[in-house]
C-alpha positions as CSV (number, residue, x, y, z in Angstrom):
1,M,0.0,0.0,0.0
2,N,1.3,3.5,-0.9
3,K,1.8,6.1,1.8
4,L,2.6,9.8,2.0
5,I,5.7,11.1,3.7
6,Y,5.3,14.6,4.8
7,F,8.5,16.6,5.4
8,S,8.2,19.7,7.6
9,A,9.7,21.7,10.5
10,N,8.3,23.5,13.5
11,W,9.7,26.8,12.4
12,C,8.2,26.6,8.8
13,G,5.2,28.8,8.2
14,P,3.9,27.1,5.1
15,C,4.3,23.7,7.0
16,K,1.9,25.0,9.7
17,M,-0.7,25.7,6.9
18,V,-0.3,22.2,5.4
19,G,-0.2,20.3,8.7
20,P,-3.9,20.4,9.6
21,T,-4.8,19.4,6.0
22,L,-2.6,16.3,6.2
23,E,-4.1,15.4,9.6
24,K,-7.6,15.6,8.0
25,V,-6.4,13.5,5.0
26,S,-4.9,10.9,7.4
27,Q,-8.2,10.7,9.3
28,Q,-9.9,9.9,6.0
29,G,-7.7,6.7,5.7
30,I,-4.7,7.9,3.7
31,P,-1.5,6.8,5.5
32,V,0.7,9.8,6.3
33,Q,4.1,9.6,7.9
34,K,5.3,13.0,9.3
35,I,9.1,13.7,9.3
36,D,10.6,16.7,11.1
37,V,13.6,17.7,8.9
38,D,15.5,18.9,12.0
39,Q,15.0,15.6,13.9
40,D,15.6,13.0,11.1
41,P,18.3,14.3,8.7
42,E,19.0,10.7,7.5
43,I,15.6,10.2,5.8
44,V,15.7,13.8,4.5
45,S,19.1,13.0,2.8
46,K,17.8,9.6,1.6
47,Y,15.0,11.2,-0.3
48,G,16.9,14.3,-1.3
49,V,14.4,16.7,0.1
50,R,15.6,20.3,-0.3
51,N,12.4,22.3,0.2
52,I,9.6,22.1,2.8
53,P,6.8,21.4,3.0
54,T,7.4,18.4,0.7
55,I,5.0,15.4,0.4
56,L,6.3,12.2,-1.2
57,K,4.1,9.4,-2.4
58,V,6.0,6.2,-1.8
59,D,5.3,2.5,-2.3
60,N,5.9,-0.4,0.2
61,N,9.6,-0.5,-0.8
62,G,10.1,3.3,-0.3
63,V,10.3,4.0,-4.0
64,V,9.1,7.5,-4.7
65,L,6.1,7.6,-7.0
66,G,5.5,11.4,-6.9
67,T,6.4,14.6,-5.2
68,L,4.3,17.7,-4.1
69,I,6.2,20.8,-2.9
70,G,4.6,23.7,-1.1
71,V,1.2,24.4,0.2
72,N,-1.5,22.3,-1.5
73,S,-5.2,21.9,-0.9
74,E,-6.9,18.9,0.6
75,D,-8.3,17.9,-2.8
76,T,-4.9,18.3,-4.5
77,I,-3.3,16.0,-1.9
78,K,-6.1,13.4,-2.1
79,N,-5.9,13.4,-5.9
80,F,-2.1,13.1,-5.7
81,Y,-2.4,10.1,-3.5
82,N,-5.1,8.4,-5.5
83,G,-3.7,9.3,-8.9
């Protein structure tokens, strides 16, 4: 099953805007893993994340299937996951 990995930081203004949207999406059954870029630099480096907020869609093996960068709407995130 695919999941979303959400890269953010406590000090990031746009991340604070996206966070509640991703919580809502998660409550609707879409698996979301939140990564604080300051707390987990290894996974940030593994996926080559350079901007936040970034959302990656990955498969069971951790292969990246798509990337969303910046502030996106709930519909955009759901379509990204389902697409």
